C-alpha positions as CSV (number, residue, x, y, z in Angstrom):
1,M,-13.6,17.4,1.0
2,T,-16.7,16.4,-0.9
3,S,-18.7,13.1,0.6
4,G,-18.5,10.4,-2.2
5,C,-19.5,8.0,-0.2
6,V,-21.7,7.8,3.4
7,T,-22.4,5.3,4.6
8,S,-23.9,4.5,8.5
9,K,-24.9,1.8,10.6
10,R,-25.7,1.6,14.5
11,L,-23.5,0.0,16.4
12,A,-23.7,0.8,19.9
13,E,-26.7,1.2,22.1
14,G,-25.3,3.3,24.8
15,R,-24.0,6.9,24.4
16,S,-20.3,8.1,24.3
17,D,-18.9,11.5,24.6
18,T,-17.9,13.4,21.8
19,G,-13.9,12.7,21.2
20,P,-11.1,14.6,20.0
21,I,-10.6,14.2,15.9
22,I,-7.2,11.5,15.5
23,R,-5.6,11.9,12.3
24,R,-3.9,9.0,10.3
25,L,-1.6,9.4,7.2
26,C,-1.7,5.4,5.4
27,P,1.1,5.6,3.4
28,A,1.5,3.9,-0.1
29,K,3.7,1.5,-0.8
30,V,6.0,-0.3,-3.5
31,N,7.5,-4.0,-3.8
32,L,10.9,-3.5,-4.8
33,R,11.2,-7.4,-5.1
34,L,8.4,-10.0,-6.2
35,K,9.1,-13.6,-6.7
36,V,6.5,-16.1,-6.9
37,L,7.7,-19.1,-5.2
38,G,4.5,-21.7,-6.4
39,R,0.8,-22.2,-5.3
40,R,0.4,-23.3,-1.6
41,P,-2.8,-26.4,-1.0
42,D,-5.3,-23.5,0.0
43,G,-5.2,-21.7,-3.6
44,Y,-3.0,-18.9,-2.5
45,H,0.5,-18.3,-3.5
46,E,3.5,-18.4,-2.1
47,L,5.8,-15.2,-2.1
48,V,9.0,-13.4,-1.5
49,T,8.5,-10.0,-1.4
50,V,10.5,-6.6,0.0
51,M,7.8,-3.2,0.1
52,Q,9.0,-0.2,1.1
53,P,6.4,2.5,2.4
54,L,6.7,5.9,0.5
55,S,5.4,9.7,1.8
56,L,2.4,9.5,-0.7
57,A,-0.3,8.9,1.7
58,D,-4.2,8.5,2.1
59,E,-5.5,10.7,5.2
60,L,-7.8,9.2,7.7
61,T,-9.5,11.0,10.2
62,L,-11.1,9.6,13.4
63,S,-13.6,10.8,15.8
64,L,-15.7,9.6,18.3
65,V,-19.3,10.1,18.2
66,P,-22.4,9.2,20.4
67,E,-23.5,6.2,18.5
68,G,-23.5,4.5,15.3
69,L,-20.6,4.1,12.6
70,S,-20.4,6.4,9.5
71,L,-17.7,6.3,6.9
72,A,-17.4,9.8,4.2
73,C,-14.9,9.7,1.5
74,D,-14.0,11.4,-1.5
75,A,-13.9,8.7,-3.8
76,P,-17.3,7.7,-5.3
77,E,-15.9,4.9,-7.2
78,L,-15.0,3.5,-3.5
79,P,-17.5,0.0,-2.1
80,Q,-19.6,1.0,0.3
81,E,-20.2,-0.6,4.0
82,E,-18.9,-3.9,4.7
83,E,-17.1,-4.2,1.3
84,N,-15.0,-1.5,2.2
85,L,-11.9,-2.3,4.0
86,V,-12.0,0.6,6.3
87,W,-15.5,-0.5,7.3
88,R,-14.6,-3.7,7.6
89,A,-11.6,-2.8,9.7
90,A,-13.3,-0.6,12.2
91,V,-16.2,-3.4,12.6
92,A,-13.4,-6.1,13.2
93,F,-11.4,-3.9,15.8
94,L,-14.7,-3.5,17.9
95,E,-15.5,-6.8,18.0
96,A,-12.0,-7.9,18.9
97,A,-11.2,-5.4,21.6
98,G,-15.0,-5.9,23.2
99,L,-16.1,-2.3,22.9
100,K,-19.3,-0.1,21.8
101,L,-18.1,3.3,20.2
102,G,-19.4,5.6,18.2
103,L,-17.5,6.4,15.4
104,R,-17.5,8.7,12.4
105,L,-14.3,7.9,9.6
106,T,-13.2,9.9,6.9
107,L,-11.0,9.2,4.1
108,A,-9.2,11.4,1.5
109,K,-7.6,9.5,-0.9
110,R,-4.8,10.4,-2.2
111,I,-3.5,7.0,-3.3
112,P,-4.6,6.1,-7.2
113,L,-7.3,2.7,-6.9
114,A,-6.5,-0.4,-8.1
115,A,-2.9,0.2,-8.6
116,G,-0.9,-1.7,-7.5
117,L,0.3,0.5,-4.0
118,G,-1.3,-1.3,-1.2
119,G,-4.2,1.7,-0.6
120,G,-7.0,0.2,0.5
121,S,-4.5,-2.1,2.6
122,S,-3.1,0.8,4.1
123,D,-5.9,2.4,4.8
124,A,-7.5,-0.3,6.7
125,A,-4.1,-0.7,9.1
126,G,-4.3,2.8,9.6
127,T,-8.0,2.4,10.7
128,L,-6.4,-0.2,13.5
129,L,-3.8,1.9,14.2
130,A,-6.2,4.5,15.0
131,L,-9.0,3.0,16.8
132,N,-6.1,1.2,19.0
133,A,-5.0,4.3,20.0
134,A,-8.7,5.9,20.4
135,A,-9.1,3.1,22.6
136,G,-6.2,3.4,25.2
137,H,-4.5,0.4,23.0
138,P,-6.8,-2.4,24.6
139,L,-5.1,-4.7,21.0
140,S,-1.1,-5.5,21.2
141,H,0.9,-5.7,18.5
142,A,0.6,-9.5,17.8
143,E,-3.0,-9.0,18.3
144,L,-3.5,-6.2,15.7
145,H,-1.1,-8.5,13.3
146,R,-3.7,-11.3,13.6
147,L,-6.6,-9.2,12.9
148,A,-5.0,-7.2,10.3
149,S,-3.7,-10.8,8.2
150,R,-7.8,-11.8,8.1
151,L,-8.1,-8.2,6.3
152,G,-5.8,-8.8,3.9
153,A,-2.2,-10.3,3.1
154,D,-1.0,-6.7,2.9
155,V,-2.9,-5.2,5.7
156,P,-0.2,-6.3,8.2
157,F,2.7,-4.4,6.2
158,F,1.6,-1.1,7.1
159,L,1.3,-1.9,10.6
160,Q,4.7,-0.5,10.8
161,L,6.1,1.9,8.8
162,R,9.6,0.6,7.4
163,P,10.5,-1.4,4.3
164,Q,9.9,-5.1,5.1
165,M,10.6,-8.5,3.9
166,A,7.4,-10.9,3.5
167,R,7.3,-14.3,3.0
168,G,4.3,-17.0,2.9
169,I,1.2,-15.3,1.3
170,G,3.1,-11.6,2.4
171,T,1.7,-12.1,6.2
172,D,5.1,-12.9,7.8
173,L,7.4,-10.3,8.2
174,E,11.0,-9.2,9.1
175,P,12.6,-5.5,8.9
176,V,15.0,-4.7,6.3
177,D,17.4,-1.8,6.0
178,L,17.4,0.0,2.7
179,P,18.9,3.0,1.8
180,P,16.3,6.2,1.8
181,F,15.6,6.3,-2.0
182,W,13.1,9.2,-3.8
183,Y,10.6,7.1,-6.7
184,V,8.9,8.6,-9.8
185,L,5.7,6.9,-9.8
186,L,3.6,6.4,-13.3
187,N,0.5,5.5,-13.4
188,P,-1.4,5.1,-16.6
189,G,-4.6,4.8,-15.4
190,F,-6.3,1.5,-15.9
191,S,-6.8,-0.7,-13.1
192,I,-5.7,-4.3,-13.3
193,S,-7.4,-7.1,-11.3
194,T,-4.5,-9.3,-8.8
195,R,-6.4,-12.3,-9.2
196,W,-6.4,-12.0,-13.0
197,V,-3.2,-11.5,-12.7
198,Y,-2.1,-15.0,-10.5
199,E,-4.7,-17.0,-12.4
200,N,-2.5,-16.3,-15.6
201,L,0.7,-16.8,-14.0
202,D,3.2,-19.1,-15.6
203,L,4.5,-21.0,-12.4
204,T,6.9,-23.6,-14.4
205,A,8.3,-21.1,-16.5
206,L,9.7,-18.9,-13.1
207,N,13.5,-19.5,-12.4
208,K,14.0,-22.3,-10.2
209,V,16.3,-20.4,-8.4
210,N,13.0,-18.1,-6.7
211,R,13.6,-20.3,-3.9
212,E,16.4,-18.4,-2.4
213,A,15.3,-15.1,-3.8
214,G,15.5,-12.0,-1.6
215,D,17.4,-13.3,1.3
216,A,20.1,-10.0,1.0
217,W,19.7,-6.5,0.4
218,K,22.6,-6.3,-2.9
219,V,22.9,-2.4,-3.6
220,E,25.7,-2.8,-5.7
221,E,23.1,-5.6,-7.6
222,L,20.4,-2.9,-7.9
223,R,19.3,-3.0,-11.3
224,S,18.9,-6.7,-11.3
225,W,17.9,-7.1,-7.6
226,V,14.4,-4.9,-8.3
227,A,12.0,-7.4,-10.1
228,N,8.6,-8.6,-10.3
229,D,7.2,-11.9,-11.5
230,L,3.9,-10.4,-12.2
231,E,5.2,-8.1,-14.6
232,T,5.3,-11.5,-17.5
233,V,1.5,-11.3,-17.0
234,T,0.6,-7.6,-17.1
235,C,3.6,-6.4,-19.2
236,R,2.2,-9.0,-21.8
237,R,-1.3,-7.6,-21.6
238,Y,-0.2,-4.0,-21.4
239,P,3.2,-3.8,-23.2
240,E,3.5,0.1,-23.2
241,L,4.4,-0.4,-19.0
242,K,7.5,-1.8,-20.3
243,D,8.1,1.8,-23.0
244,Y,7.7,3.6,-19.3
245,M,10.2,1.6,-17.7
246,Q,12.9,2.0,-20.4
247,A,11.5,6.3,-20.2
248,L,12.6,6.0,-16.8
249,A,15.9,4.3,-17.3
250,R,16.8,6.9,-19.5
251,Q,15.8,9.4,-17.2
252,G,18.5,8.1,-15.1
253,A,16.9,5.7,-12.5
254,L,19.1,3.6,-10.5
255,A,16.2,0.7,-11.1
256,Q,12.7,0.8,-12.0
257,A,10.1,-2.3,-12.0
258,M,6.0,-2.7,-11.6
259,S,4.8,-2.6,-8.1
260,G,2.1,-5.4,-7.2
261,S,0.2,-6.5,-10.3
262,G,0.5,-3.2,-11.5
263,P,-0.1,-1.2,-13.5
264,T,2.0,1.7,-11.6
265,I,5.5,1.8,-12.6
266,F,8.1,3.1,-10.2
267,G,12.0,4.4,-10.9
268,L,14.8,4.4,-8.4
269,F,16.8,8.2,-7.7
270,P,19.2,8.6,-5.1
271,E,17.7,12.2,-4.3
272,A,15.0,14.3,-4.4
273,E,15.6,16.4,-7.4
274,A,16.9,13.9,-9.6
275,A,13.6,12.1,-8.8
276,L,11.9,15.9,-9.6
277,Q,13.6,16.2,-13.1
278,A,13.4,13.4,-14.3
279,A,9.6,13.3,-13.5
280,R,9.5,16.9,-14.8
281,A,11.0,15.4,-18.4
282,L,8.5,12.4,-18.3
283,R,5.1,14.8,-17.4
284,S,4.7,15.9,-21.5
285,G,4.9,12.2,-23.5
286,F,2.7,10.4,-20.1
287,P,-1.0,10.2,-19.9
288,G,-1.3,9.1,-16.9
289,W,-0.9,9.9,-13.5
290,L,2.7,10.8,-12.6
291,A,4.0,11.9,-8.6
292,V,7.3,11.8,-7.4
293,A,7.7,10.2,-3.9
294,R,10.4,9.5,-0.7
295,G,10.7,5.9,0.4
296,L,10.1,5.8,4.9
297,T,13.2,3.6,6.4
298,G,11.6,3.1,10.0
299,G,13.2,6.1,11.8
300,E,10.8,9.1,10.7
301,T,7.8,10.8,12.3
302,P,5.0,12.2,10.0
303,G,6.0,15.6,10.4
304,D,9.4,14.4,9.1
305,W,7.6,13.3,5.4
306,E,4.0,14.5,4.9
307,N,4.9,17.1,2.7
308,Q,7.6,15.2,0.5
309,V,5.5,14.3,-1.9
310,W,4.6,16.0,-5.6
311,I,2.1,15.4,-8.2
312,I,3.6,16.5,-11.0
C-alpha cells in the first residue's frame, strides 16, 4: 500500500502499550429506493430510502500506539485531518468515550469516491465500531448512533450490516428483509455533488404518493419499486446514465437505478453467474469502473462475503 495521505497530531499526554491490529471491512451501499418527501424547516430534506449494504468494501486497520493520531490512506485525493471523516470519527469517539489513546489508522480504498455508494460514511462508521471494540465497548449502540448522526446522515446506517429503511434525513432506521440479490455496478468516473443535486431538485414535480412510499418490500413489483427521485436531476445533466440503465435491462437485470445522488448505476440479478455474465458483456462498451458485488442480508460474517466482489 502506498501512503497517499499521512497526517498526525498529538492527542495523548500519557503512553499506552502498543496494541494488536484490528481490521474492519467498511461496505458500500446502494439505495434501492429513494423518495424525497419535501424540505424540512431546518433546510434538510425529508426522505424515505431503502439502503442495501454490499460486499464491495474499503479496508480499515487500527492499532494502538504510544501516543498521537495518524491516518494513512492510498487515495491521495481524499481530504486530510479534520476534513477526513475517518479522522473526525476517531476524534469524536475518543471525546465521547473520555479516552486518551494513541492510534494508527490505515485505510485502503476500494469504493469509488463521490459515487453515491456511501464509502466515506461507511469508513466513519467502521472507525467508530473498530474503536469501540478496541476500547472494550464503552459506548452503547444508541450512543454510537447519536455520534454517527453528528458525523453524517448516512453514517448510522453502516453501524449494522443489513438492509434498512431510513426516514427523516436518513438517520431513523428500521430493518428490512430483502432477497440476496447480486449487483452490477457501473461508475462512469466523474463525481457528483450531493448538494448540487438537492439544490436543483424540483420538489413540486415529485409525485404526491411519495408520502406513502417505501412502506413495504414488493418483490412482485420490483421494476417499479426500485426507484430514485434524484435521477430527475443527475440524469438530466448526464443523460448517458439512462443509457447505462437501459444496457443493464438488456442484459437481464431484474431492475436498475441510480444509487444516491449518483453517478453509480446498479442492476439487480438473481445469481452471481448472471451478474458476472452481464458485467462481462457490458465491459467492452463501458469506459468506466465496473464491478459485481453481493447484497448483504444481515446474517453474514465478514468471512462469508469478503471475497465475493469482482472488479471487471
